[in-house]
C-alpha positions in Angstrom: 24.3 87.8 35.1 25.3 90.0 32.2 22.7 91.9 30.1 24.4 90.5 27.0 25.0 86.7 27.0 28.4 85.6 25.6 28.4 83.7 22.4 28.9 79.9 22.9 32.4 79.9 21.3 33.6 82.7 23.6 32.6 81.0 26.9 35.5 80.1 29.1 37.0 76.6 28.5 36.7 76.1 32.3 34.4 77.2 35.2 36.5 76.5 38.2 37.7 72.9 37.7 34.8 71.9 35.4 35.3 71.8 31.7 32.7 73.6 29.7 31.5 71.5 26.8 29.2 72.8 24.1 27.2 69.9 22.6 26.9 70.2 18.9 25.7 66.7 18.0 23.6 64.7 20.4 24.2 60.9 20.9 22.3 58.9 18.4 22.0 61.6 15.9 22.6 61.1 12.2 22.7 64.8 11.8 26.1 66.4 12.2 25.9 69.9 13.6 28.8 72.4 14.0 28.7 75.8 15.9 29.4 78.6 13.4 30.5 81.8 15.1 29.6 84.0 12.2 26.0 82.9 12.5 26.0 82.5 16.3 24.1 79.3 15.7 24.5 75.6 15.0 24.7 74.7 11.3 23.7 71.4 9.9 26.9 70.1 8.2 25.9 66.7 7.0 23.4 63.8 7.5 25.1 60.5 8.0 23.8 57.4 6.1 21.3 55.0 7.6 22.8 52.8 10.2 25.5 55.3 11.2 25.0 57.7 14.2 27.0 59.4 16.8 27.9 57.0 19.6 28.0 59.7 22.3 27.4 63.4 22.5 30.0 65.3 20.4 31.0 68.9 20.7 33.6 71.5 21.2 35.5 73.2 24.0 34.8 77.0 23.8 37.8 79.4 23.7 40.2 76.8 22.3 41.7 76.2 18.9 43.1 73.0 17.7 45.8 72.4 15.1 43.0 72.1 12.5 42.0 75.8 13.3 38.7 74.7 14.9 37.8 74.5 18.5 39.0 71.3 20.2 36.6 68.3 19.7 35.2 66.3 22.6 33.2 63.2 23.0 31.0 63.5 26.1 29.8 60.5 28.1 26.4 61.3 29.5 23.5 59.0 30.5 21.1 60.3 27.8 21.6 62.6 24.8 21.9 66.3 25.5 20.2 69.0 23.4 22.4 70.5 20.7 23.6 73.9 21.9 23.6 72.9 25.5 26.6 73.7 27.7 27.6 70.7 30.0 30.1 70.8 32.8 32.4 67.8 32.6 35.8 66.4 33.6 38.5 65.2 31.1 39.3 61.5 31.3 41.7 61.2 28.4 42.3 61.8 24.7 42.5 59.9 21.4 45.4 61.7 19.8 44.8 61.4 16.0 45.5 62.9 12.6 43.3 63.2 9.6 44.2 63.2 5.9 42.3 65.8 4.0 41.0 65.4 0.4 44.1 67.2 -0.8 46.4 64.5 0.8 47.7 66.7 3.6 47.7 65.4 7.2 46.6 67.5 10.2 46.1 66.7 13.9 42.4 66.4 14.9 42.4 64.9 18.5 39.3 63.7 20.2 39.1 64.6 23.9 37.1 62.3 26.1 35.0 63.8 29.0 32.4 62.7 31.4 29.5 64.9 32.3 29.4 66.0 36.0 25.8 64.9 36.3 26.2 61.4 34.7 25.5 58.7 37.3 26.2 55.9 34.8 29.7 57.2 34.2 30.5 58.6 37.7 33.2 55.9 38.2 35.0 57.0 35.1 38.1 59.1 35.9 40.5 57.5 33.4 40.4 55.8 30.0 41.1 52.5 31.8 37.8 52.9 33.6 35.8 52.6 30.3 34.4 49.3 29.2 36.6 47.0 27.2 36.4 47.7 23.5 34.8 51.2 23.8 37.8 53.2 22.5 38.2 50.8 19.6 34.5 51.3 18.7 34.9 55.2 18.9 38.0 55.0 16.7 36.2 52.9 14.2 33.3 55.3 14.1 35.6 58.3 13.4 37.4 56.2 10.7 34.1 55.5 9.0 32.7 59.0 9.5 35.8 60.5 7.9 35.9 58.0 5.0 32.4 59.1 4.0 33.9 62.5 3.5 36.9 61.4 1.5 39.3 61.7 4.4 41.3 59.3 6.6 41.3 59.2 10.3 44.3 57.7 12.0 44.6 57.2 15.7 48.2 57.9 16.9 48.0 57.1 20.6 45.8 57.5 23.7 46.6 60.0 26.4 45.5 60.3 30.0 43.5 63.1 31.7 46.7 65.2 32.1 47.5 64.9 28.4 44.0 66.0 27.7 44.3 69.0 30.0 47.6 70.0 28.3 45.8 70.0 24.9 43.1 72.2 26.3 45.7 74.6 27.8 47.5 74.7 24.4 44.1 75.2 22.7 43.2 78.1 25.0 46.7 79.8 24.3 46.2 79.3 20.5 42.8 80.9 20.6 44.0 83.8 22.6 46.9 84.4 20.2 
């Protein structure tokens, strides 16, 4: 182990075959956290209104950069909420490819990767989006539409991709981060 730990955003996206996921916002939280590299810490970005909370752990893939300039977003299926700032090993099962209209009217891609934690017995059978319970992806898309609407933005799902499409996005994100 190194004498100087690596900052969370500089961890490798993968350790072997496992995807490294930094949990920013735990399942059930009304508080939206975001890792801020300049601070080296999680920053409270907003508080969601009563009755709205994150349906699953939400975080980022370190050492990646999406088209929006931020690390790639990932929704993590885990049996119980993880602690914010925790690094969880997971496997990609798919992606909701989406775009988001900003307050200034411009559209940009803001995909949501879907992963399962390696240590999640409840979701051990999930290896593809088709293994998820019926209606789950529609509920996730509705959550992100409402979440964005509260900030004056629009979230528009474009299509859903399989695990290989999600891995391709991570590889592209790693290349964009390294550039």
